[in-house]
mmCIF file of the N, C-alpha and C atoms, coordinates in Angstrom:
data_MODEL
# 
_entry.id   MODEL 
# 
loop_
_atom_site.group_PDB 
_atom_site.id 
_atom_site.type_symbol 
_atom_site.label_atom_id 
_atom_site.label_alt_id 
_atom_site.label_comp_id 
_atom_site.label_asym_id 
_atom_site.label_entity_id 
_atom_site.label_seq_id 
_atom_site.pdbx_PDB_ins_code 
_atom_site.Cartn_x 
_atom_site.Cartn_y 
_atom_site.Cartn_z 
_atom_site.occupancy 
_atom_site.B_iso_or_equiv 
_atom_site.pdbx_formal_charge 
_atom_site.auth_seq_id 
_atom_site.auth_comp_id 
_atom_site.auth_asym_id 
_atom_site.auth_atom_id 
_atom_site.pdbx_PDB_model_num 
ATOM 1   N N  . UNK A 1 1  ? 139.273 44.896 85.108  1.00 0.00 ? 1  UNK A N  1 
ATOM 2   C CA . UNK A 1 1  ? 138.239 44.035 85.634  1.00 0.00 ? 1  UNK A CA 1 
ATOM 3   C C  . UNK A 1 1  ? 138.646 43.566 87.032  1.00 0.00 ? 1  UNK A C  1 
ATOM 4   N N  . UNK A 1 2  ? 137.684 43.535 87.946  1.00 0.00 ? 2  UNK A N  1 
ATOM 5   C CA . UNK A 1 2  ? 137.958 43.133 89.320  1.00 0.00 ? 2  UNK A CA 1 
ATOM 6   C C  . UNK A 1 2  ? 138.129 41.631 89.421  1.00 0.00 ? 2  UNK A C  1 
ATOM 7   N N  . UNK A 1 3  ? 138.980 41.225 90.337  1.00 0.00 ? 3  UNK A N  1 
ATOM 8   C CA . UNK A 1 3  ? 139.161 39.797 90.573  1.00 0.00 ? 3  UNK A CA 1 
ATOM 9   C C  . UNK A 1 3  ? 138.014 39.266 91.422  1.00 0.00 ? 3  UNK A C  1 
ATOM 10  N N  . UNK A 1 4  ? 137.832 37.962 91.397  1.00 0.00 ? 4  UNK A N  1 
ATOM 11  C CA . UNK A 1 4  ? 136.770 37.345 92.195  1.00 0.00 ? 4  UNK A CA 1 
ATOM 12  C C  . UNK A 1 4  ? 136.981 37.608 93.672  1.00 0.00 ? 4  UNK A C  1 
ATOM 13  N N  . UNK A 1 5  ? 138.239 37.566 94.129  1.00 0.00 ? 5  UNK A N  1 
ATOM 14  C CA . UNK A 1 5  ? 138.496 37.808 95.553  1.00 0.00 ? 5  UNK A CA 1 
ATOM 15  C C  . UNK A 1 5  ? 138.199 39.265 95.912  1.00 0.00 ? 5  UNK A C  1 
ATOM 16  N N  . UNK A 1 6  ? 138.461 40.175 94.981  1.00 0.00 ? 6  UNK A N  1 
ATOM 17  C CA . UNK A 1 6  ? 138.144 41.579 95.228  1.00 0.00 ? 6  UNK A CA 1 
ATOM 18  C C  . UNK A 1 6  ? 136.649 41.809 95.343  1.00 0.00 ? 6  UNK A C  1 
ATOM 19  N N  . UNK A 1 7  ? 135.900 41.127 94.488  1.00 0.00 ? 7  UNK A N  1 
ATOM 20  C CA . UNK A 1 7  ? 134.439 41.232 94.545  1.00 0.00 ? 7  UNK A CA 1 
ATOM 21  C C  . UNK A 1 7  ? 133.923 40.637 95.852  1.00 0.00 ? 7  UNK A C  1 
ATOM 22  N N  . UNK A 1 8  ? 134.502 39.528 96.268  1.00 0.00 ? 8  UNK A N  1 
ATOM 23  C CA . UNK A 1 8  ? 134.107 38.899 97.533  1.00 0.00 ? 8  UNK A CA 1 
ATOM 24  C C  . UNK A 1 8  ? 134.360 39.839 98.704  1.00 0.00 ? 8  UNK A C  1 
ATOM 25  N N  . UNK A 1 9  ? 135.517 40.457 98.728  1.00 0.00 ? 9  UNK A N  1 
ATOM 26  C CA . UNK A 1 9  ? 135.839 41.396 99.803  1.00 0.00 ? 9  UNK A CA 1 
ATOM 27  C C  . UNK A 1 9  ? 134.896 42.592 99.769  1.00 0.00 ? 9  UNK A C  1 
ATOM 28  N N  . UNK A 1 10 ? 134.630 43.112 98.570  1.00 0.00 ? 10 UNK A N  1 
ATOM 29  C CA . UNK A 1 10 ? 133.705 44.238 98.437  1.00 0.00 ? 10 UNK A CA 1 
ATOM 30  C C  . UNK A 1 10 ? 132.312 43.872 98.939  1.00 0.00 ? 10 UNK A C  1 
ATOM 31  N N  . UNK A 1 11 ? 131.874 42.672 98.618  1.00 0.00 ? 11 UNK A N  1 
ATOM 32  C CA . UNK A 1 11 ? 130.561 42.209 99.068  1.00 0.00 ? 11 UNK A CA 1 
ATOM 33  C C  . UNK A 1 11 ? 130.513 42.110 100.588 1.00 0.00 ? 11 UNK A C  1 
ATOM 34  N N  . UNK A 1 12 ? 131.526 41.506 101.168 1.00 0.00 ? 12 UNK A N  1 
ATOM 35  C CA . UNK A 1 12 ? 131.581 41.376 102.626 1.00 0.00 ? 12 UNK A CA 1 
ATOM 36  C C  . UNK A 1 12 ? 131.639 42.752 103.282 1.00 0.00 ? 12 UNK A C  1 
ATOM 37  N N  . UNK A 1 13 ? 132.398 43.673 102.705 1.00 0.00 ? 13 UNK A N  1 
ATOM 38  C CA . UNK A 1 13 ? 132.484 45.025 103.265 1.00 0.00 ? 13 UNK A CA 1 
ATOM 39  C C  . UNK A 1 13 ? 131.131 45.738 103.204 1.00 0.00 ? 13 UNK A C  1 
ATOM 40  N N  . UNK A 1 14 ? 130.428 45.588 102.081 1.00 0.00 ? 14 UNK A N  1 
ATOM 41  C CA . UNK A 1 14 ? 129.110 46.216 101.941 1.00 0.00 ? 14 UNK A CA 1 
ATOM 42  C C  . UNK A 1 14 ? 128.123 45.626 102.942 1.00 0.00 ? 14 UNK A C  1 
ATOM 43  N N  . UNK A 1 15 ? 128.150 44.306 103.096 1.00 0.00 ? 15 UNK A N  1 
ATOM 44  C CA . UNK A 1 15 ? 127.266 43.675 104.079 1.00 0.00 ? 15 UNK A CA 1 
ATOM 45  C C  . UNK A 1 15 ? 127.606 44.119 105.498 1.00 0.00 ? 15 UNK A C  1 
ATOM 46  N N  . UNK A 1 16 ? 128.882 44.316 105.766 1.00 0.00 ? 16 UNK A N  1 
ATOM 47  C CA . UNK A 1 16 ? 129.293 44.777 107.092 1.00 0.00 ? 16 UNK A CA 1 
ATOM 48  C C  . UNK A 1 16 ? 128.727 46.164 107.375 1.00 0.00 ? 16 UNK A C  1 
ATOM 49  N N  . UNK A 1 17 ? 128.758 47.029 106.379 1.00 0.00 ? 17 UNK A N  1 
ATOM 50  C CA . UNK A 1 17 ? 128.180 48.370 106.557 1.00 0.00 ? 17 UNK A CA 1 
ATOM 51  C C  . UNK A 1 17 ? 126.677 48.291 106.783 1.00 0.00 ? 17 UNK A C  1 
ATOM 52  N N  . UNK A 1 18 ? 126.006 47.419 106.050 1.00 0.00 ? 18 UNK A N  1 
ATOM 53  C CA . UNK A 1 18 ? 124.569 47.232 106.269 1.00 0.00 ? 18 UNK A CA 1 
ATOM 54  C C  . UNK A 1 18 ? 124.295 46.702 107.672 1.00 0.00 ? 18 UNK A C  1 
ATOM 55  N N  . UNK A 1 19 ? 125.150 45.819 108.138 1.00 0.00 ? 19 UNK A N  1 
ATOM 56  C CA . UNK A 1 19 ? 124.996 45.292 109.495 1.00 0.00 ? 19 UNK A CA 1 
ATOM 57  C C  . UNK A 1 19 ? 125.163 46.399 110.527 1.00 0.00 ? 19 UNK A C  1 
ATOM 58  N N  . UNK A 1 20 ? 126.138 47.287 110.313 1.00 0.00 ? 20 UNK A N  1 
ATOM 59  C CA . UNK A 1 20 ? 126.314 48.419 111.224 1.00 0.00 ? 20 UNK A CA 1 
ATOM 60  C C  . UNK A 1 20 ? 125.066 49.303 111.226 1.00 0.00 ? 20 UNK A C  1 
ATOM 61  N N  . UNK A 1 21 ? 124.479 49.521 110.048 1.00 0.00 ? 21 UNK A N  1 
ATOM 62  C CA . UNK A 1 21 ? 123.241 50.295 109.975 1.00 0.00 ? 21 UNK A CA 1 
ATOM 63  C C  . UNK A 1 21 ? 122.124 49.595 110.739 1.00 0.00 ? 21 UNK A C  1 
ATOM 64  N N  . UNK A 1 22 ? 122.069 48.284 110.622 1.00 0.00 ? 22 UNK A N  1 
ATOM 65  C CA . UNK A 1 22 ? 121.039 47.530 111.322 1.00 0.00 ? 22 UNK A CA 1 
ATOM 66  C C  . UNK A 1 22 ? 121.198 47.677 112.836 1.00 0.00 ? 22 UNK A C  1 
ATOM 67  N N  . UNK A 1 23 ? 122.430 47.638 113.315 1.00 0.00 ? 23 UNK A N  1 
ATOM 68  C CA . UNK A 1 23 ? 122.669 47.832 114.750 1.00 0.00 ? 23 UNK A CA 1 
ATOM 69  C C  . UNK A 1 23 ? 122.251 49.232 115.193 1.00 0.00 ? 23 UNK A C  1 
ATOM 70  N N  . UNK A 1 24 ? 122.527 50.225 114.363 1.00 0.00 ? 24 UNK A N  1 
ATOM 71  C CA . UNK A 1 24 ? 122.139 51.598 114.687 1.00 0.00 ? 24 UNK A CA 1 
ATOM 72  C C  . UNK A 1 24 ? 120.615 51.735 114.739 1.00 0.00 ? 24 UNK A C  1 
ATOM 73  N N  . UNK A 1 25 ? 119.932 51.114 113.796 1.00 0.00 ? 25 UNK A N  1 
ATOM 74  C CA . UNK A 1 25 ? 118.468 51.152 113.807 1.00 0.00 ? 25 UNK A CA 1 
ATOM 75  C C  . UNK A 1 25 ? 117.909 50.456 115.046 1.00 0.00 ? 25 UNK A C  1 
ATOM 76  N N  . UNK A 1 26 ? 118.506 49.345 115.410 1.00 0.00 ? 26 UNK A N  1 
ATOM 77  C CA . UNK A 1 26 ? 118.054 48.637 116.610 1.00 0.00 ? 26 UNK A CA 1 
ATOM 78  C C  . UNK A 1 26 ? 118.236 49.508 117.845 1.00 0.00 ? 26 UNK A C  1 
ATOM 79  N N  . UNK A 1 27 ? 119.346 50.213 117.932 1.00 0.00 ? 27 UNK A N  1 
ATOM 80  C CA . UNK A 1 27 ? 119.578 51.092 119.077 1.00 0.00 ? 27 UNK A CA 1 
ATOM 81  C C  . UNK A 1 27 ? 118.552 52.220 119.112 1.00 0.00 ? 27 UNK A C  1 
ATOM 82  N N  . UNK A 1 28 ? 118.235 52.772 117.953 1.00 0.00 ? 28 UNK A N  1 
ATOM 83  C CA . UNK A 1 28 ? 117.231 53.841 117.897 1.00 0.00 ? 28 UNK A CA 1 
ATOM 84  C C  . UNK A 1 28 ? 115.854 53.320 118.296 1.00 0.00 ? 28 UNK A C  1 
ATOM 85  N N  . UNK A 1 29 ? 115.493 52.139 117.808 1.00 0.00 ? 29 UNK A N  1 
ATOM 86  C CA . UNK A 1 29 ? 114.205 51.555 118.173 1.00 0.00 ? 29 UNK A CA 1 
ATOM 87  C C  . UNK A 1 29 ? 114.156 51.271 119.666 1.00 0.00 ? 29 UNK A C  1 
ATOM 88  N N  . UNK A 1 30 ? 115.275 50.829 120.221 1.00 0.00 ? 30 UNK A N  1 
ATOM 89  C CA . UNK A 1 30 ? 115.324 50.569 121.659 1.00 0.00 ? 30 UNK A CA 1 
ATOM 90  C C  . UNK A 1 30 ? 115.079 51.842 122.457 1.00 0.00 ? 30 UNK A C  1 
ATOM 91  N N  . UNK A 1 31 ? 115.678 52.938 122.031 1.00 0.00 ? 31 UNK A N  1 
ATOM 92  C CA . UNK A 1 31 ? 115.451 54.226 122.717 1.00 0.00 ? 31 UNK A CA 1 
ATOM 93  C C  . UNK A 1 31 ? 113.979 54.630 122.651 1.00 0.00 ? 31 UNK A C  1 
ATOM 94  N N  . UNK A 1 32 ? 113.384 54.514 121.478 1.00 0.00 ? 32 UNK A N  1 
ATOM 95  C CA . UNK A 1 32 ? 111.971 54.863 121.318 1.00 0.00 ? 32 UNK A CA 1 
ATOM 96  C C  . UNK A 1 32 ? 111.102 53.933 122.161 1.00 0.00 ? 32 UNK A C  1 
ATOM 97  N N  . UNK A 1 33 ? 111.451 52.665 122.194 1.00 0.00 ? 33 UNK A N  1 
ATOM 98  C CA . UNK A 1 33 ? 110.692 51.689 122.983 1.00 0.00 ? 33 UNK A CA 1 
ATOM 99  C C  . UNK A 1 33 ? 110.721 52.043 124.464 1.00 0.00 ? 33 UNK A C  1 
ATOM 100 N N  . UNK A 1 34 ? 111.884 52.424 124.962 1.00 0.00 ? 34 UNK A N  1 
ATOM 101 C CA . UNK A 1 34 ? 111.969 52.820 126.374 1.00 0.00 ? 34 UNK A CA 1 
ATOM 102 C C  . UNK A 1 34 ? 111.098 54.039 126.633 1.00 0.00 ? 34 UNK A C  1 
ATOM 103 N N  . UNK A 1 35 ? 111.134 55.011 125.728 1.00 0.00 ? 35 UNK A N  1 
ATOM 104 C CA . UNK A 1 35 ? 110.320 56.208 125.904 1.00 0.00 ? 35 UNK A CA 1 
ATOM 105 C C  . UNK A 1 35 ? 108.839 55.859 125.891 1.00 0.00 ? 35 UNK A C  1 
ATOM 106 N N  . UNK A 1 36 ? 108.435 55.000 124.962 1.00 0.00 ? 36 UNK A N  1 
ATOM 107 C CA . UNK A 1 36 ? 107.040 54.579 124.892 1.00 0.00 ? 36 UNK A CA 1 
ATOM 108 C C  . UNK A 1 36 ? 106.606 53.878 126.171 1.00 0.00 ? 36 UNK A C  1 
ATOM 109 N N  . UNK A 1 37 ? 107.458 52.987 126.672 1.00 0.00 ? 37 UNK A N  1 
ATOM 110 C CA . UNK A 1 37 ? 107.132 52.263 127.912 1.00 0.00 ? 37 UNK A CA 1 
ATOM 111 C C  . UNK A 1 37 ? 106.989 53.216 129.084 1.00 0.00 ? 37 UNK A C  1 
ATOM 112 N N  . UNK A 1 38 ? 107.885 54.190 129.169 1.00 0.00 ? 38 UNK A N  1 
ATOM 113 C CA . UNK A 1 38 ? 107.860 55.149 130.269 1.00 0.00 ? 38 UNK A CA 1 
ATOM 114 C C  . UNK A 1 38 ? 106.670 56.110 130.182 1.00 0.00 ? 38 UNK A C  1 
ATOM 115 N N  . UNK A 1 39 ? 106.095 56.231 128.991 1.00 0.00 ? 39 UNK A N  1 
ATOM 116 C CA . UNK A 1 39 ? 104.990 57.168 128.799 1.00 0.00 ? 39 UNK A CA 1 
ATOM 117 C C  . UNK A 1 39 ? 103.653 56.474 128.576 1.00 0.00 ? 39 UNK A C  1 
ATOM 118 N N  . UNK A 1 40 ? 103.545 55.259 129.052 1.00 0.00 ? 40 UNK A N  1 
ATOM 119 C CA . UNK A 1 40 ? 102.276 54.552 129.088 1.00 0.00 ? 40 UNK A CA 1 
ATOM 120 C C  . UNK A 1 40 ? 101.744 54.037 127.765 1.00 0.00 ? 40 UNK A C  1 
ATOM 121 N N  . UNK A 1 41 ? 102.602 53.811 126.809 1.00 0.00 ? 41 UNK A N  1 
ATOM 122 C CA . UNK A 1 41 ? 102.156 53.286 125.524 1.00 0.00 ? 41 UNK A CA 1 
ATOM 123 C C  . UNK A 1 41 ? 102.760 51.887 125.350 1.00 0.00 ? 41 UNK A C  1 
ATOM 124 N N  . UNK A 1 42 ? 102.418 51.032 126.296 1.00 0.00 ? 42 UNK A N  1 
ATOM 125 C CA . UNK A 1 42 ? 103.022 49.711 126.359 1.00 0.00 ? 42 UNK A CA 1 
ATOM 126 C C  . UNK A 1 42 ? 102.756 48.829 125.161 1.00 0.00 ? 42 UNK A C  1 
ATOM 127 N N  . UNK A 1 43 ? 101.542 48.934 124.581 1.00 0.00 ? 43 UNK A N  1 
ATOM 128 C CA . UNK A 1 43 ? 101.240 48.060 123.441 1.00 0.00 ? 43 UNK A CA 1 
ATOM 129 C C  . UNK A 1 43 ? 102.103 48.401 122.232 1.00 0.00 ? 43 UNK A C  1 
ATOM 130 N N  . UNK A 1 44 ? 102.368 49.673 122.010 1.00 0.00 ? 44 UNK A N  1 
ATOM 131 C CA . UNK A 1 44 ? 103.247 50.070 120.907 1.00 0.00 ? 44 UNK A CA 1 
ATOM 132 C C  . UNK A 1 44 ? 104.690 49.684 121.240 1.00 0.00 ? 44 UNK A C  1 
ATOM 133 N N  . UNK A 1 45 ? 105.060 49.825 122.504 1.00 0.00 ? 45 UNK A N  1 
ATOM 134 C CA . UNK A 1 45 ? 106.404 49.418 122.925 1.00 0.00 ? 45 UNK A CA 1 
ATOM 135 C C  . UNK A 1 45 ? 106.606 47.927 122.673 1.00 0.00 ? 45 UNK A C  1 
ATOM 136 N N  . UNK A 1 46 ? 105.579 47.128 122.893 1.00 0.00 ? 46 UNK A N  1 
ATOM 137 C CA . UNK A 1 46 ? 105.678 45.684 122.649 1.00 0.00 ? 46 UNK A CA 1 
ATOM 138 C C  . UNK A 1 46 ? 105.908 45.406 121.165 1.00 0.00 ? 46 UNK A C  1 
ATOM 139 N N  . UNK A 1 47 ? 105.241 46.162 120.303 1.00 0.00 ? 47 UNK A N  1 
ATOM 140 C CA . UNK A 1 47 ? 105.461 46.006 118.859 1.00 0.00 ? 47 UNK A CA 1 
ATOM 141 C C  . UNK A 1 47 ? 106.894 46.377 118.487 1.00 0.00 ? 47 UNK A C  1 
ATOM 142 N N  . UNK A 1 48 ? 107.401 47.436 119.084 1.00 0.00 ? 48 UNK A N  1 
ATOM 143 C CA . UNK A 1 48 ? 108.776 47.855 118.808 1.00 0.00 ? 48 UNK A CA 1 
ATOM 144 C C  . UNK A 1 48 ? 109.762 46.798 119.301 1.00 0.00 ? 48 UNK A C  1 
ATOM 145 N N  . UNK A 1 49 ? 109.454 46.184 120.437 1.00 0.00 ? 49 UNK A N  1 
ATOM 146 C CA . UNK A 1 49 ? 110.313 45.120 120.961 1.00 0.00 ? 49 UNK A CA 1 
ATOM 147 C C  . UNK A 1 49 ? 110.348 43.941 119.990 1.00 0.00 ? 49 UNK A C  1 
ATOM 148 N N  . UNK A 1 50 ? 109.207 43.616 119.415 1.00 0.00 ? 50 UNK A N  1 
ATOM 149 C CA . UNK A 1 50 ? 109.163 42.529 118.425 1.00 0.00 ? 50 UNK A CA 1 
ATOM 150 C C  . UNK A 1 50 ? 110.013 42.887 117.209 1.00 0.00 ? 50 UNK A C  1 
ATOM 151 N N  . UNK A 1 51 ? 109.983 44.145 116.802 1.00 0.00 ? 51 UNK A N  1 
ATOM 152 C CA . UNK A 1 51 ? 110.806 44.579 115.670 1.00 0.00 ? 51 UNK A CA 1 
ATOM 153 C C  . UNK A 1 51 ? 112.287 44.440 116.007 1.00 0.00 ? 51 UNK A C  1 
ATOM 154 N N  . UNK A 1 52 ? 112.658 44.774 117.240 1.00 0.00 ? 52 UNK A N  1 
ATOM 155 C CA . UNK A 1 52 ? 114.059 44.635 117.650 1.00 0.00 ? 52 UNK A CA 1 
ATOM 156 C C  . UNK A 1 52 ? 114.487 43.174 117.641 1.00 0.00 ? 52 UNK A C  1 
ATOM 157 N N  . UNK A 1 53 ? 113.599 42.283 118.048 1.00 0.00 ? 53 UNK A N  1 
ATOM 158 C CA . UNK A 1 53 ? 113.930 40.860 118.030 1.00 0.00 ? 53 UNK A CA 1 
ATOM 159 C C  . UNK A 1 53 ? 114.191 40.386 116.599 1.00 0.00 ? 53 UNK A C  1 
ATOM 160 N N  . UNK A 1 54 ? 113.405 40.880 115.656 1.00 0.00 ? 54 UNK A N  1 
ATOM 161 C CA . UNK A 1 54 ? 113.626 40.534 114.251 1.00 0.00 ? 54 UNK A CA 1 
ATOM 162 C C  . UNK A 1 54 ? 114.969 41.068 113.786 1.00 0.00 ? 54 UNK A C  1 
ATOM 163 N N  . UNK A 1 55 ? 115.294 42.303 114.148 1.00 0.00 ? 55 UNK A N  1 
ATOM 164 C CA . UNK A 1 55 ? 116.595 42.871 113.784 1.00 0.00 ? 55 UNK A CA 1 
ATOM 165 C C  . UNK A 1 55 ? 117.729 42.026 114.357 1.00 0.00 ? 55 UNK A C  1 
ATOM 166 N N  . UNK A 1 56 ? 117.593 41.605 115.602 1.00 0.00 ? 56 UNK A N  1 
ATOM 167 C CA . UNK A 1 56 ? 118.635 40.785 116.232 1.00 0.00 ? 56 UNK A CA 1 
ATOM 168 C C  . UNK A 1 56 ? 118.806 39.447 115.502 1.00 0.00 ? 56 UNK A C  1 
ATOM 169 N N  . UNK A 1 57 ? 117.694 38.812 115.180 1.00 0.00 ? 57 UNK A N  1 
ATOM 170 C CA . UNK A 1 57 ? 117.750 37.530 114.472 1.00 0.00 ? 57 UNK A CA 1 
ATOM 171 C C  . UNK A 1 57 ? 118.425 37.702 113.119 1.00 0.00 ? 57 UNK A C  1 
ATOM 172 N N  . UNK A 1 58 ? 118.005 38.724 112.388 1.00 0.00 ? 58 UNK A N  1 
ATOM 173 C CA . UNK A 1 58 ? 118.577 38.953 111.067 1.00 0.00 ? 58 UNK A CA 1 
ATOM 174 C C  . UNK A 1 58 ? 120.028 39.393 111.155 1.00 0.00 ? 58 UNK A C  1 
ATOM 175 N N  . UNK A 1 59 ? 120.378 40.137 112.184 1.00 0.00 ? 59 UNK A N  1 
ATOM 176 C CA . UNK A 1 59 ? 121.769 40.566 112.354 1.00 0.00 ? 59 UNK A CA 1 
ATOM 177 C C  . UNK A 1 59 ? 122.674 39.352 112.515 1.00 0.00 ? 59 UNK A C  1 
ATOM 178 N N  . UNK A 1 60 ? 122.221 38.359 113.234 1.00 0.00 ? 60 UNK A N  1 
ATOM 179 C CA . UNK A 1 60 ? 123.028 37.158 113.409 1.00 0.00 ? 60 UNK A CA 1 
ATOM 180 C C  . UNK A 1 60 ? 123.194 36.426 112.081 1.00 0.00 ? 60 UNK A C  1 
ATOM 181 N N  . UNK A 1 61 ? 122.127 36.346 111.310 1.00 0.00 ? 61 UNK A N  1 
ATOM 182 C CA . UNK A 1 61 ? 122.207 35.686 110.000 1.00 0.00 ? 61 UNK A CA 1 
ATOM 183 C C  . UNK A 1 61 ? 123.142 36.452 109.066 1.00 0.00 ? 61 UNK A C  1 
ATOM 184 N N  . UNK A 1 62 ? 123.080 37.767 109.102 1.00 0.00 ? 62 UNK A N  1 
ATOM 185 C CA . UNK A 1 62 ? 123.970 38.584 108.264 1.00 0.00 ? 62 UNK A CA 1 
ATOM 186 C C  . UNK A 1 62 ? 125.417 38.393 108.701 1.00 0.00 ? 62 UNK A C  1 
ATOM 187 N N  . UNK A 1 63 ? 125.651 38.377 110.005 1.00 0.00 ? 63 UNK A N  1 
ATOM 188 C CA . UNK A 1 63 ? 127.000 38.158 110.526 1.00 0.00 ? 63 UNK A CA 1 
ATOM 189 C C  . UNK A 1 63 ? 127.541 36.814 110.055 1.00 0.00 ? 63 UNK A C  1 
ATOM 190 N N  . UNK A 1 64 ? 126.714 35.789 110.131 1.00 0.00 ? 64 UNK A N  1 
ATOM 191 C CA . UNK A 1 64 ? 127.136 34.462 109.683 1.00 0.00 ? 64 UNK A CA 1 
ATOM 192 C C  . UNK A 1 64 ? 127.476 34.469 108.187 1.00 0.00 ? 64 UNK A C  1 
ATOM 193 N N  . UNK A 1 65 ? 126.650 35.156 107.386 1.00 0.00 ? 65 UNK A N  1 
ATOM 194 C CA . UNK A 1 65 ? 126.900 35.225 105.945 1.00 0.00 ? 65 UNK A CA 1 
ATOM 195 C C  . UNK A 1 65 ? 128.198 35.976 105.648 1.00 0.00 ? 65 UNK A C  1 
ATOM 196 N N  . UNK A 1 66 ? 128.437 37.072 106.374 1.00 0.00 ? 66 UNK A N  1 
ATOM 197 C CA . UNK A 1 66 ? 129.668 37.819 106.189 1.00 0.00 ? 66 UNK A CA 1 
ATOM 198 C C  . UNK A 1 66 ? 130.870 36.938 106.482 1.00 0.00 ? 66 UNK A C  1 
ATOM 199 N N  . UNK A 1 67 ? 130.793 36.178 107.554 1.00 0.00 ? 67 UNK A N  1 
ATOM 200 C CA . UNK A 1 67 ? 131.910 35.308 107.916 1.00 0.00 ? 67 UNK A CA 1 
ATOM 201 C C  . UNK A 1 67 ? 132.129 34.228 106.854 1.00 0.00 ? 67 UNK A C  1 
ATOM 202 N N  . UNK A 1 68 ? 131.055 33.667 106.302 1.00 0.00 ? 68 UNK A N  1 
ATOM 203 C CA . UNK A 1 68 ? 131.216 32.668 105.236 1.00 0.00 ? 68 UNK A CA 1 
ATOM 204 C C  . UNK A 1 68 ? 131.847 33.293 104.002 1.00 0.00 ? 68 UNK A C  1 
ATOM 205 N N  . UNK A 1 69 ? 131.432 34.501 103.655 1.00 0.00 ? 69 UNK A N  1 
ATOM 206 C CA . UNK A 1 69 ? 131.998 35.185 102.483 1.00 0.00 ? 69 UNK A CA 1 
ATOM 207 C C  . UNK A 1 69 ? 133.472 35.476 102.707 1.00 0.00 ? 69 UNK A C  1 
ATOM 208 N N  . UNK A 1 70 ? 133.816 35.960 103.882 1.00 0.00 ? 70 UNK A N  1 
ATOM 209 C CA . UNK A 1 70 ? 135.218 36.310 104.159 1.00 0.00 ? 70 UNK A CA 1 
ATOM 210 C C  . UNK A 1 70 ? 136.111 35.064 104.170 1.00 0.00 ? 70 UNK A C  1 
ATOM 211 N N  . UNK A 1 71 ? 135.555 33.906 104.525 1.00 0.00 ? 71 UNK A N  1 
ATOM 212 C CA . UNK A 1 71 ? 136.363 32.670 104.529 1.00 0.00 ? 71 UNK A CA 1 
ATOM 213 C C  . UNK A 1 71 ? 136.506 32.078 103.132 1.00 0.00 ? 71 UNK A C  1 
ATOM 214 N N  . UNK A 1 72 ? 135.635 32.501 102.191 1.00 0.00 ? 72 UNK A N  1 
ATOM 215 C CA . UNK A 1 72 ? 135.691 31.891 100.848 1.00 0.00 ? 72 UNK A CA 1 
ATOM 216 C C  . UNK A 1 72 ? 136.791 32.474 99.994  1.00 0.00 ? 72 UNK A C  1 
# 
């Protein structure tokens, strides 16, 4: 049976991987947004920018949660 500290570390590690995925998705959306802006599809680019802002906000919350878990 796993110890509580082992489960905590596993949880923080899993969240860290999800955070890395979130950063990768944000980078991909940013690339698509630049392409959309350069090709005259500004309204869709604006929607993509809003999605990136949500990713950034949530990434900070996830980072904070990871840090709280790692300190516990």
